Each structure stands twice: as C-alpha cells, then as structure tokens.
Rosetta silent file (secondary structure, phi, psi, omega in degrees, C-alpha in Angstrom):
SEQUENCE: XXXXXXXXXXXXXXXXXXXXXXXXXXXXXXXXXXXXXXXXXXXXXXXXXXXXXXXXXXXXXXXXXXXXXXXXXXXXXXXXXXXXXXXXXXXXXXXXXXXXXXXXXXXXXXXXXXXXXXXXXXXXXXXXXXXXXXXXXXXXXXXXXXXXXXXXXXXXXXXXXXXXXXXXXXXXXXXXXXXXXXXXXXXXXXXXXXXXXXXXXXXXXXXXXXXXXXXXXXXXXXXXXXXXXXXXXXXXXXXXXXXXXXXXXXXXXXXXXXXXXXXXXXXXXXXXXXXXXXXXXXXXXXXX
SCORE:     score description
SCORE:     0.000 S_00000001
   1 L     0.000  155.060 -177.828    5.766  -37.860  100.245 S_00000001
   2 E   -90.824   95.087  179.016    2.213  -38.035   98.888 S_00000001
   3 L    57.263 -136.973  179.589    0.506  -34.906  100.146 S_00000001
   4 L   -99.232   -2.288 -169.658   -0.230  -35.115  103.856 S_00000001
   5 L   -97.645  -17.438 -172.939   -1.289  -38.740  103.840 S_00000001
   6 L  -135.355  139.024  178.300    1.871  -40.659  103.001 S_00000001
   7 L  -124.207   96.401 -178.429    5.452  -40.471  104.183 S_00000001
   8 L   -77.783  156.844  177.991    7.728  -42.451  101.882 S_00000001
   9 L   -76.650  116.982  174.589   11.195  -43.484  102.888 S_00000001
  10 L  -127.870  154.761  179.191   13.700  -41.021  101.448 S_00000001
  11 L   -54.803  138.215 -176.787   17.328  -40.539  102.444 S_00000001
  12 L   -58.279  -32.413 -178.003   17.559  -38.412  105.582 S_00000001
  13 L   -88.554   -5.247 -176.407   19.976  -36.069  103.854 S_00000001
  14 L   -87.296  170.773  179.861   17.944  -35.848  100.656 S_00000001
  15 L   -70.913  154.033  175.806   15.267  -33.356   99.654 S_00000001
  16 L  -104.279  124.461 -178.897   11.654  -33.825  100.724 S_00000001
  17 L  -111.279  127.185 -177.860    9.134  -33.662   97.885 S_00000001
  18 L   -98.788   91.194 -173.650    5.484  -33.031   98.683 S_00000001
  19 E   -99.452  155.014 -178.055    3.704  -34.838   95.857 S_00000001
  20 L   -95.355  110.681  176.980    0.005  -35.201   95.185 S_00000001
  21 H   -61.005  -45.344  179.663   -1.184  -38.793   95.265 S_00000001
  22 H   -59.821  -39.867  179.748   -4.593  -38.006   93.690 S_00000001
  23 H   -67.032  -39.278  177.560   -3.023  -36.247   90.704 S_00000001
  24 H   -66.042  -42.473  179.196   -0.658  -39.124   90.126 S_00000001
  25 H   -63.212  -41.003  177.145   -3.434  -41.686   90.345 S_00000001
  26 H   -62.182  -41.713  179.391   -5.540  -39.729   87.862 S_00000001
  27 H   -64.030  -43.220 -178.505   -2.568  -39.510   85.506 S_00000001
  28 H   -64.845  -42.967  178.212   -1.854  -43.222   85.771 S_00000001
  29 H   -64.988  -41.436  179.155   -5.477  -44.160   85.110 S_00000001
  30 H   -65.118  -41.346  179.386   -5.678  -41.782   82.158 S_00000001
  31 H   -59.432  -46.283 -178.193   -2.422  -43.144   80.729 S_00000001
  32 H   -59.179  -42.645 -178.824   -3.672  -46.725   80.847 S_00000001
  33 H   -74.858  -40.263 -178.107   -6.847  -45.854   78.950 S_00000001
  34 H   -66.455  -33.070 -177.369   -5.197  -43.429   76.499 S_00000001
  35 H   -78.889  -18.046 -172.818   -2.487  -45.954   75.560 S_00000001
  36 H   -58.035  -46.307 -179.198   -4.897  -48.801   74.890 S_00000001
  37 L   -62.068  -24.379 -179.899   -5.781  -47.921   71.252 S_00000001
  38 L   -93.698   11.538  178.580   -2.067  -47.838   70.385 S_00000001
  39 L   110.295    1.472  177.608   -1.323  -51.258   71.813 S_00000001
  40 L    90.456  167.425 -177.376   -1.265  -50.526   75.521 S_00000001
  41 H   -58.339  -37.181 -176.330    1.338  -49.184   77.908 S_00000001
  42 H   -60.115  -32.994  179.218    3.666  -52.119   77.291 S_00000001
  43 H   -65.647  -40.265  178.782    4.104  -51.121   73.660 S_00000001
  44 H   -70.555  -38.493  176.707    5.276  -47.640   74.670 S_00000001
  45 H   -61.908  -40.811  177.107    7.536  -49.067   77.362 S_00000001
  46 H   -62.592  -37.947  178.153    9.045  -51.363   74.722 S_00000001
  47 H   -64.972  -39.201  177.622    9.682  -48.378   72.449 S_00000001
  48 H   -67.249  -35.884  176.786   11.542  -46.591   75.233 S_00000001
  49 H   -64.034  -39.023  176.970   13.620  -49.705   75.854 S_00000001
  50 H   -66.134  -40.463  176.800   14.585  -49.740   72.169 S_00000001
  51 H   -59.493  -45.240  179.603   15.507  -46.048   72.340 S_00000001
  52 H   -62.034  -40.343  178.988   17.722  -46.784   75.326 S_00000001
  53 H   -61.348  -39.103  178.737   19.355  -49.689   73.481 S_00000001
  54 H   -64.569  -44.909  179.971   20.192  -47.382   70.573 S_00000001
  55 H   -63.603  -44.220 -179.157   21.791  -44.796   72.851 S_00000001
  56 H   -65.462  -38.763 -179.430   23.791  -47.422   74.723 S_00000001
  57 H   -63.624  -38.608 -174.927   24.930  -49.065   71.486 S_00000001
  58 H   -89.592  -24.900 -172.743   26.232  -45.811   70.018 S_00000001
  59 H  -122.259  -15.825 -174.798   27.552  -44.073   73.143 S_00000001
  60 L   -74.104  160.490  174.304   28.126  -46.675   75.852 S_00000001
  61 L    53.881   41.969  175.198   31.436  -48.145   77.011 S_00000001
  62 L    79.289    5.886 -176.650   33.582  -45.359   75.590 S_00000001
  63 H   -72.391   -8.424  179.333   32.140  -45.545   72.089 S_00000001
  64 H   -60.280  -28.381 -178.105   31.497  -41.798   72.093 S_00000001
  65 H   -67.936  -20.424  178.308   35.075  -41.290   70.883 S_00000001
  66 H  -110.843    8.780 -179.904   34.222  -43.027   67.608 S_00000001
  67 L   -61.929  131.979  177.271   30.703  -41.616   67.252 S_00000001
  68 L   -96.315  164.956 -177.705   30.042  -40.302   63.757 S_00000001
  69 H   -66.996  -32.088  177.727   27.908  -37.340   62.795 S_00000001
  70 H   -62.925  -47.912 -179.709   25.336  -39.572   61.101 S_00000001
  71 H   -63.993  -39.379  179.409   24.815  -41.598   64.273 S_00000001
  72 H   -62.858  -44.111  178.398   24.671  -38.455   66.397 S_00000001
  73 H   -64.679  -35.385  174.979   21.988  -36.938   64.192 S_00000001
  74 H   -58.842  -46.187  179.793   20.083  -40.219   64.358 S_00000001
  75 H   -62.815  -43.027 -177.179   20.111  -39.980   68.155 S_00000001
  76 H   -63.852  -25.787  176.377   19.067  -36.329   68.170 S_00000001
  77 L   -60.290  -22.368 -178.528   15.988  -37.209   66.161 S_00000001
  78 L   -96.436    7.346  179.679   14.754  -38.939   69.336 S_00000001
  79 L  -121.476  100.697 -167.178   15.296  -35.884   71.589 S_00000001
  80 H   -56.789  -51.313 -178.040   12.484  -33.438   70.939 S_00000001
  81 H   -65.322  -22.598 -175.188   13.896  -30.123   72.267 S_00000001
  82 H   -83.999  -39.145 -171.203   17.232  -30.837   70.561 S_00000001
  83 H   -66.416  -17.064  178.393   16.103  -31.806   67.072 S_00000001
  84 L   -82.177  -20.966 -170.426   14.697  -28.350   66.388 S_00000001
  85 L  -121.437  -30.233 -167.701   17.967  -26.520   67.088 S_00000001
  86 H   -67.715  -29.863  179.882   21.003  -28.761   66.941 S_00000001
  87 H   -59.407  -42.324  178.482   21.204  -28.970   63.141 S_00000001
  88 H   -66.140  -39.001  179.638   21.843  -25.240   62.860 S_00000001
  89 H   -64.170  -45.036  179.141   24.464  -25.409   65.636 S_00000001
  90 H   -62.216  -36.644  178.753   26.269  -28.269   63.925 S_00000001
  91 H   -63.456  -31.628 -179.324   26.186  -26.364   60.656 S_00000001
  92 H   -86.639  -35.779 -169.708   27.976  -23.443   62.286 S_00000001
  93 H  -112.209  -18.160 -179.844   30.421  -25.235   64.574 S_00000001
  94 L    87.250  156.045 -174.652   30.953  -28.712   63.141 S_00000001
  95 H   -73.589  -31.345 -177.920   30.486  -32.117   64.688 S_00000001
  96 H   -57.811  -37.855  179.043   33.996  -32.424   66.175 S_00000001
  97 H   -64.699  -37.360  178.136   33.178  -29.638   68.642 S_00000001
  98 H   -70.267  -43.464 -178.725   30.059  -31.502   69.746 S_00000001
  99 H   -61.548  -37.937  177.348   31.822  -34.840   70.122 S_00000001
 100 H   -60.235  -42.984  178.567   34.460  -33.222   72.343 S_00000001
 101 H   -64.421  -40.466 -179.970   31.712  -31.926   74.630 S_00000001
 102 H   -66.221  -38.135  178.213   30.057  -35.346   74.734 S_00000001
 103 H   -61.057  -40.540  178.759   33.333  -37.041   75.633 S_00000001
 104 H   -69.060  -38.612  178.899   33.702  -34.721   78.628 S_00000001
 105 H   -60.979  -39.419 -174.694   30.089  -35.285   79.662 S_00000001
 106 H   -94.259    0.414  178.555   30.554  -39.061   79.691 S_00000001
 107 L   -70.087  120.168 -178.044   34.008  -39.083   81.243 S_00000001
 108 L    71.885   31.718 -174.254   33.620  -40.924   84.553 S_00000001
 109 L   -67.766  -15.997  177.626   29.931  -41.495   83.961 S_00000001
 110 L   -67.050  -18.622 -178.528   29.920  -44.444   86.354 S_00000001
 111 L  -100.177   98.361 -179.093   30.201  -41.936   89.200 S_00000001
 112 H   -65.520  -19.463 -179.200   26.804  -40.281   89.587 S_00000001
 113 H   -65.109  -21.469  179.465   28.275  -38.001   92.261 S_00000001
 114 H   -97.156    4.259 -173.534   29.991  -35.992   89.520 S_00000001
 115 H   -62.973  -42.149 -179.909   26.885  -35.716   87.342 S_00000001
 116 H   -59.178  -44.120 -178.906   25.924  -32.213   88.475 S_00000001
 117 H   -66.550  -40.192 -179.237   29.392  -30.899   87.666 S_00000001
 118 H   -69.910  -38.087  175.542   29.482  -32.653   84.286 S_00000001
 119 H   -63.200  -43.188 -179.947   26.015  -31.398   83.359 S_00000001
 120 H   -64.299  -40.626  179.928   26.991  -27.855   84.363 S_00000001
 121 H   -65.639  -39.666  179.572   30.220  -28.025   82.353 S_00000001
 122 H   -64.887  -50.363 -177.007   28.370  -29.288   79.290 S_00000001
 123 H   -67.389  -34.392 -179.125   25.635  -26.648   79.378 S_00000001
 124 H   -73.844   -9.716  176.314   28.052  -23.820   80.169 S_00000001
 125 L   -81.193   -2.591  174.217   30.016  -24.662   77.025 S_00000001
 126 L  -114.015  156.089  177.058   27.080  -23.232   75.062 S_00000001
 127 L   -57.641  142.231 -177.983   25.812  -19.648   75.234 S_00000001
 128 L   -86.956   65.676  179.710   23.471  -19.043   78.166 S_00000001
 129 L  -134.327  174.800 -176.317   20.529  -17.880   76.079 S_00000001
 130 H   -60.267  -34.988 -175.272   17.115  -19.130   75.009 S_00000001
 131 H   -66.164  -23.544 -174.653   18.433  -20.503   71.714 S_00000001
 132 H  -114.156   18.066  178.914   20.762  -22.952   73.465 S_00000001
 133 L   -66.650  -17.984  178.201   18.591  -24.225   76.328 S_00000001
 134 H   -62.942  -19.702 -176.924   18.372  -27.525   74.454 S_00000001
 135 H   -59.422  -39.183  178.420   21.932  -28.310   75.608 S_00000001
 136 H   -63.189  -42.336 -178.470   20.651  -29.337   79.052 S_00000001
 137 H   -67.285  -37.288  177.390   18.073  -31.661   77.511 S_00000001
 138 H   -60.618  -49.822 -179.040   20.668  -33.242   75.219 S_00000001
 139 H   -63.260  -42.619 -177.039   22.977  -34.007   78.126 S_00000001
 140 H   -64.885  -42.886 -179.154   20.135  -35.221   80.359 S_00000001
 141 H   -70.239  -36.823  178.413   18.682  -37.615   77.792 S_00000001
 142 H   -62.816  -47.762  179.703   22.089  -39.031   76.877 S_00000001
 143 H   -60.438  -44.844 -175.647   22.927  -39.790   80.504 S_00000001
 144 H   -68.727  -48.124 -172.701   19.516  -41.313   81.183 S_00000001
 145 H   -80.983  -15.062  169.129   19.097  -43.431   78.076 S_00000001
 146 H   -74.581  -40.429 -175.978   22.648  -44.777   78.148 S_00000001
 147 L  -138.931   72.656 -173.497   22.176  -45.896   81.761 S_00000001
 148 L   -62.855  -26.521  178.395   18.482  -45.587   82.718 S_00000001
 149 L   -81.194  -16.755 -175.281   18.912  -47.446   86.006 S_00000001
 150 L   -96.326  -40.131 -177.619   21.832  -45.218   86.975 S_00000001
 151 L  -119.523  126.466  172.496   20.616  -41.759   85.982 S_00000001
 152 L   -69.755  163.587  176.325   17.053  -40.452   86.341 S_00000001
 153 L   -74.183  122.041 -171.758   15.624  -38.387   83.506 S_00000001
 154 L  -122.177   35.699  179.569   16.698  -34.804   84.274 S_00000001
 155 L   -72.486  166.941  179.584   15.285  -32.797   81.374 S_00000001
 156 L   -66.306  -31.473  179.927   13.835  -29.318   81.768 S_00000001
 157 L   -73.923  -17.357  171.845   10.315  -30.609   81.223 S_00000001
 158 L   -73.320  -46.768  175.005   10.787  -32.893   84.211 S_00000001
 159 L  -170.905  127.073  177.973   11.731  -29.915   86.397 S_00000001
 160 E  -126.137  103.499 -175.993   13.295  -26.512   85.717 S_00000001
 161 L   -64.521  -30.259 -177.898   13.918  -24.611   88.950 S_00000001
 162 L   -66.216  -41.785 -179.247   14.685  -21.378   87.110 S_00000001
 163 L   -97.755   -6.342  179.450   11.283  -21.188   85.446 S_00000001
 164 L    59.976   40.958 -179.203    9.458  -23.164   88.176 S_00000001
 165 E  -131.544  159.876  176.137    7.901  -25.453   85.572 S_00000001
 166 L   133.873 -178.598 -179.032    7.854  -29.139   84.819 S_00000001
 167 H   -56.585  -41.039 -178.163    6.348  -32.427   85.895 S_00000001
 168 H   -55.184  -41.706  179.246    7.273  -31.781   89.511 S_00000001
 169 H   -66.637  -39.002 -176.555    5.021  -28.725   89.584 S_00000001
 170 H   -68.361  -20.971  179.403    2.131  -30.560   87.934 S_00000001
 171 L  -114.678   15.186 -179.055    2.129  -33.227   90.658 S_00000001
 172 E   -75.383  143.011  179.386    3.006  -30.967   93.590 S_00000001
 173 L   -86.478  106.715  176.671    0.704  -31.056   96.618 S_00000001
 174 L  -159.971  144.529 -178.950   -0.683  -27.553   97.095 S_00000001
 175 L   -64.703  -39.703  178.024   -4.158  -26.111   97.308 S_00000001
 176 L  -126.979   78.596 -172.234   -3.291  -23.470   94.718 S_00000001
 177 H   -65.982  -27.539  179.616   -0.304  -24.939   92.906 S_00000001
 178 H   -62.690  -28.453 -178.722   -0.343  -22.258   90.192 S_00000001
 179 H   -99.056   -1.528 -175.527    0.579  -19.677   92.818 S_00000001
 180 L   -78.314  137.953  171.934    2.983  -21.905   94.747 S_00000001
 181 L   -98.329  111.719 -175.139    6.699  -21.154   94.804 S_00000001
 182 L   -93.802  104.630 -175.733    8.415  -24.551   94.841 S_00000001
 183 L   -86.023   67.619 -178.544   11.787  -24.071   96.503 S_00000001
 184 L  -130.014  132.991 -179.389   13.378  -27.218   95.105 S_00000001
 185 L   -71.892  171.448  173.770   16.613  -27.387   93.115 S_00000001
 186 L  -117.671   52.437  178.025   16.996  -29.199   89.800 S_00000001
 187 L  -103.462  178.797 -174.857   20.065  -31.198   90.741 S_00000001
 188 H   -61.170  -37.763 -178.543   20.713  -34.915   90.720 S_00000001
 189 H   -60.587  -40.931  179.814   19.603  -35.368   94.340 S_00000001
 190 H   -67.521  -46.545 -179.450   16.149  -33.959   93.588 S_00000001
 191 H   -64.599  -36.285  178.810   15.667  -36.030   90.437 S_00000001
 192 H   -67.440  -39.369  177.514   16.845  -39.174   92.226 S_00000001
 193 H   -67.263  -40.651  177.335   14.401  -38.546   95.067 S_00000001
 194 H   -60.423  -44.139  178.315   11.584  -37.898   92.603 S_00000001
 195 H   -61.308  -43.442  179.695   12.350  -41.181   90.872 S_00000001
 196 H   -60.341  -43.929  179.278   12.362  -43.024   94.189 S_00000001
 197 H   -62.931  -45.630 -176.064    8.981  -41.545   95.128 S_00000001
 198 H   -72.181  -33.382  174.660    7.410  -42.320   91.764 S_00000001
 199 H   -64.571  -36.918  175.414    8.773  -45.852   91.665 S_00000001
 200 H   -63.329  -40.620  177.123    7.155  -46.374   95.052 S_00000001
 201 H   -62.043  -44.562 -179.547    3.883  -45.086   93.643 S_00000001
 202 H   -63.858  -41.713  177.815    4.107  -47.459   90.668 S_00000001
 203 H   -61.976  -40.318  178.310    4.825  -50.449   92.888 S_00000001
 204 H   -63.413  -21.256 -179.590    1.827  -49.547   95.023 S_00000001
 205 L  -106.463   21.582  169.929   -0.218  -49.638   91.833 S_00000001
 206 L    87.478   13.253  178.513    0.973  -53.056   90.710 S_00000001
 207 L  -102.415  122.202 -177.147    3.914  -52.185   88.443 S_00000001
 208 L  -128.736  -10.649  179.183    7.055  -54.179   89.215 S_00000001
 209 L  -116.050  151.120  176.016    8.848  -54.532   85.853 S_00000001
 210 L    51.886   41.818 -175.885   10.476  -51.886   83.640 S_00000001
 211 H   -58.934  -38.067 -177.023    9.879  -49.277   86.336 S_00000001
 212 H   -60.616  -45.700 -176.733   12.253  -46.774   84.771 S_00000001
 213 H   -78.775  -31.523  171.020   10.414  -46.625   81.460 S_00000001
 214 H   -59.221  -42.698 -179.345    6.969  -46.769   83.082 S_00000001
 215 H   -63.557  -46.191  178.068    8.083  -43.761   85.111 S_00000001
 216 H   -57.143  -44.549 -177.806    9.286  -41.888   82.017 S_00000001
 217 H   -66.276  -43.386  178.644    5.987  -42.573   80.291 S_00000001
 218 H   -62.232  -44.118 -179.566    3.895  -41.509   83.278 S_00000001
 219 H   -64.493  -42.493  178.092    5.848  -38.266   83.670 S_00000001
 220 H   -62.575  -36.928  179.618    5.569  -37.429   79.983 S_00000001
 221 H   -68.791  -38.824  175.260    1.835  -38.043   80.161 S_00000001
 222 H   -57.757  -48.316 -174.850    1.538  -35.751   83.179 S_00000001
 223 H   -73.916  -22.366  178.084    3.347  -32.951   81.362 S_00000001
 224 H   -62.256  -28.098  177.992    1.372  -33.479   78.172 S_00000001
 225 H   -67.774  -37.312  176.066   -1.645  -32.054   79.995 S_00000001
 226 H   -63.337  -45.184  179.386    0.287  -28.859   80.624 S_00000001
 227 H   -61.722  -38.310 -179.029    1.227  -28.661   76.958 S_00000001
 228 L   -75.308    0.536 -179.213   -2.372  -29.225   75.972 S_00000001
 229 L    77.790   19.881 -178.959   -3.443  -26.283   78.090 S_00000001
 230 L  -105.364   10.405 -176.854   -5.152  -28.543   80.585 S_00000001
 231 H   -55.641  -38.777 -179.065   -2.854  -27.814   83.477 S_00000001
 232 H   -69.698  -18.031 -179.620   -5.504  -25.875   85.335 S_00000001
 233 H   -97.529   -6.853  173.882   -7.885  -28.806   85.097 S_00000001
 234 L    46.157   75.731  165.495   -5.292  -31.290   86.409 S_00000001
 235 L    64.176   38.981  175.925   -5.572  -34.467   84.548 S_00000001
 236 L   -69.079  147.492  179.794   -9.285  -34.584   83.888 S_00000001
 237 L   -90.466  115.687 -179.173  -10.313  -37.645   81.937 S_00000001
 238 L  -144.649   98.462 -178.614  -11.819  -36.638   78.617 S_00000001
 239 L  -100.628    7.894  179.290  -11.727  -39.164   75.835 S_00000001
 240 L   -80.955  -17.791 -178.594  -14.454  -37.498   73.807 S_00000001
 241 L   -69.169  152.977 -176.300  -12.009  -35.108   72.158 S_00000001
 242 L   -78.276  -25.534 -176.043  -10.832  -35.957   68.659 S_00000001
 243 L   -68.746  153.422  178.815   -7.132  -35.388   69.296 S_00000001
 244 L   -71.849  117.742 -177.264   -4.879  -38.323   70.120 S_00000001
 245 L   -68.896   -9.914  178.625   -4.399  -38.236   73.920 S_00000001
 246 L  -102.826    0.859 -173.317   -0.950  -39.813   73.520 S_00000001
 247 H   -60.251  -51.289 -178.193    0.378  -37.408   70.876 S_00000001
 248 H   -72.848  -29.090  176.158    2.265  -35.065   73.211 S_00000001
 249 H   -62.422  -46.899  177.520    3.351  -37.958   75.412 S_00000001
 250 H   -63.071  -41.474 -176.217    5.081  -39.587   72.432 S_00000001
 251 H   -65.074  -43.960  179.920    6.537  -36.270   71.328 S_00000001
 252 H   -58.326  -35.968 -177.951    8.058  -35.442   74.717 S_00000001
 253 L   -91.504    2.082  177.645    9.824  -38.800   74.744 S_00000001
 254 L    73.849   18.652 -177.025   10.935  -38.550   71.102 S_00000001
 255 L   -83.265    0.658  174.892    8.914  -41.592   70.065 S_00000001
 256 L  -104.648   26.356 -167.364    7.590  -39.751   67.016 S_00000001
 257 L   -67.345  -36.544 -166.920   11.115  -39.343   65.648 S_00000001
 258 E  -125.054  135.099  168.366   10.958  -41.221   62.354 S_00000001
 259 L   -79.491  112.358 -172.646    8.546  -41.455   59.462 S_00000001
 260 L   -66.740  -19.740  179.891    8.638  -45.205   58.944 S_00000001
 261 L   -83.579  -38.347 -175.039    7.773  -44.897   55.242 S_00000001
 262 L  -104.883  -19.253 -175.287   10.401  -42.330   54.215 S_00000001
 263 L    81.578   -2.141  178.539   13.047  -42.638   56.949 S_00000001
 264 E   -70.876  138.672  176.175   12.890  -38.867   57.477 S_00000001
 265 E  -102.260  175.555  177.721   13.356  -37.739   61.061 S_00000001
 266 E   -88.581    5.178  176.229   12.123  -34.599   62.761 S_00000001
 267 E   -78.869  124.426 -179.879   15.670  -33.282   63.055 S_00000001
 268 E   -96.965  129.644  177.706   16.056  -30.210   60.875 S_00000001
 269 L   -83.376  175.441 -173.611   19.415  -29.510   59.272 S_00000001
 270 L   -63.590  -25.180  178.763   20.827  -26.043   58.738 S_00000001
 271 L   -89.560    5.763  176.859   19.273  -25.826   55.266 S_00000001
 272 L    88.914   -6.898  179.322   15.839  -26.637   56.686 S_00000001
 273 L   -81.410  161.047 -179.741   15.627  -30.149   55.245 S_00000001
 274 E   -86.205  135.315  174.107   14.838  -33.193   57.383 S_00000001
 275 E   -68.003  136.314  177.402   17.646  -35.542   58.363 S_00000001
 276 E   -99.707  130.271 -176.544   17.093  -39.060   57.022 S_00000001
 277 L   -53.248  124.445  175.810   17.878  -41.883   59.444 S_00000001
 278 L    86.343   -3.150  179.951   21.268  -43.407   58.634 S_00000001
 279 L   -98.730  147.551  175.922   22.260  -40.850   55.981 S_00000001
 280 L   -63.589  121.459 -178.161   25.251  -38.527   56.190 S_00000001
 281 L   -73.795  151.054  174.582   23.779  -35.130   57.113 S_00000001
 282 L   -92.687   93.982 -170.992   24.470  -32.011   55.097 S_00000001
 283 L   -87.317  -12.118  175.798   25.756  -29.838   57.907 S_00000001
 284 L    96.290 -169.637 -171.758   26.932  -26.888   55.855 S_00000001
 285 L   -66.528  -20.257  179.852   30.128  -24.814   55.801 S_00000001
 286 L   -78.296   -7.897 -176.564   30.875  -25.248   59.516 S_00000001
 287 L   -70.409  134.193 -178.653   31.346  -28.966   59.085 S_00000001
 288 L   -70.466    0.000    0.000   34.965  -30.083   59.583 S_00000001
C-alpha cells in the first residue's frame, strides 16, 4: 500500500508492503528527465527487452544443458555483481560445475511455487561468505530475464532481508526510514507483491506497456540514489551535477556490459583480463 493514503489490492494471504507514494513519484519523474538525453525511457526499456531475449535464447526451453562457457560468460557480462567474481570461480572449478547448478535451478522453472527452494539450493551450493554472495544475484537475474512475466527481479539490491537494504527500504513509508527495522522476508511472495504494487503505481501514472522492464528501470533508478550517497536526501532532483544521472541505473541492470568498439565486456577472467563477447574465455587450470 502507498503509505497511509492508498490500499492496493494484494492477495489476502500475501505480505503487506507499506510503500511511499511520494518517493516513488519523485523517482519516476527524475527517471523520465534523466533518461531523456540518452534517448528517453523507451530506449532503456528496449535494451532490457534485448537482454531478456538473449537470456531466453541461450537458456530457455531446456537449452541450459547445451550452454557453452563462451555463452555463459557473455550472459554474466550483463549481471553486474556476478561479472566481478565469477571469472575467478570458473577458473578454479570449471564451467561444468556451474552448468550443473544452472540445470538444477531451471529444472521445473514453470512452477514458481518451487522458486524459493531452487534459489536456496543454488545459493547453498556455494560457500556462505561475502565472496560468493553474487550467487543469489546470478540465479535471480537468470530466472527473471528468461521469464520476466513469470518471475519478478529478486536480486539483493532489490531487497536483502539479512542486511535490511535494497530498493524496498528506499521506498518504504516511514518517518525515519534509516532507523526503521523492516520485518519483511526476501522470498518470492514478497517480490511478487512488490511487483504487483509497483505495476499498479505505473498504471496510475500512465504506463501500460512493457510494465516489467519499466519496473526494473524504475527500481534501479531508485537504488542508484543510494549508491550515489543520496539516500538520505531521497530522490532529490538535481540535474546541475556533472555526473551522468543514469550511470548507476545502467550499471545495476548490466546495460553497460560491452564496449561496442572493442567487444570487451566488464567480466574479468581469472587472469584479470576482460572477457570479449563471443570469444572462448581463458578460464585457467580449473577448466575441464
């Protein structure tokens, strides 16, 4: 629901989210103006649709069993938290170990009711330490971008209950949100309810097409303020600064993945070099 003023229809058995309408409206207005120099919101929405098409082409309909390491590294270039770490992991463990995990993650993916269990199994197959927190983001982005209408985006930057950080916190309705303890899980039910609420907000503001990618873009823009150190100022509009107001928004969504002139991606391999889109990666001695 939007603060105290709006009560959206959510499933009776689902979680209740107390969201701030004013913060969302400020974010949406800022996004529209910030995106204009780069071609407008539609251009970014189109880029997300292309990203989704790539994921579906390489991983959809059981194709994960034939996924090659080159294609996997290409995909990881578009997942920001993953591209900094996964190259070293692949160098140590080999791609076959990763593909096996992905096959289990996508087994029965048509049934969203098993998503929590599959996400937990995937993440628990990696060490539970800071170095491997990217595993959750990898699984979440794969599920979402293969089937964006079926799975909401469930990355840690959207909401991480353990650290009490993410987009949900930035749009939470509270007088002193920095001191608020948000007792909300980070399971599929919460993310699905958040998506339902935000889609309702977008419809109320005249958006009726490509809602899923508009939502992704709006959420990334909300969280970019936190990254920029503007969280305490909550989405103030300031276009006088020299920095690109869409830079962190693109980065969160992996839309800065490829240098179009060289083909180099932001995925770092175990030897520190950049993976080049479409080239066989040099994964090192752990490669099978």
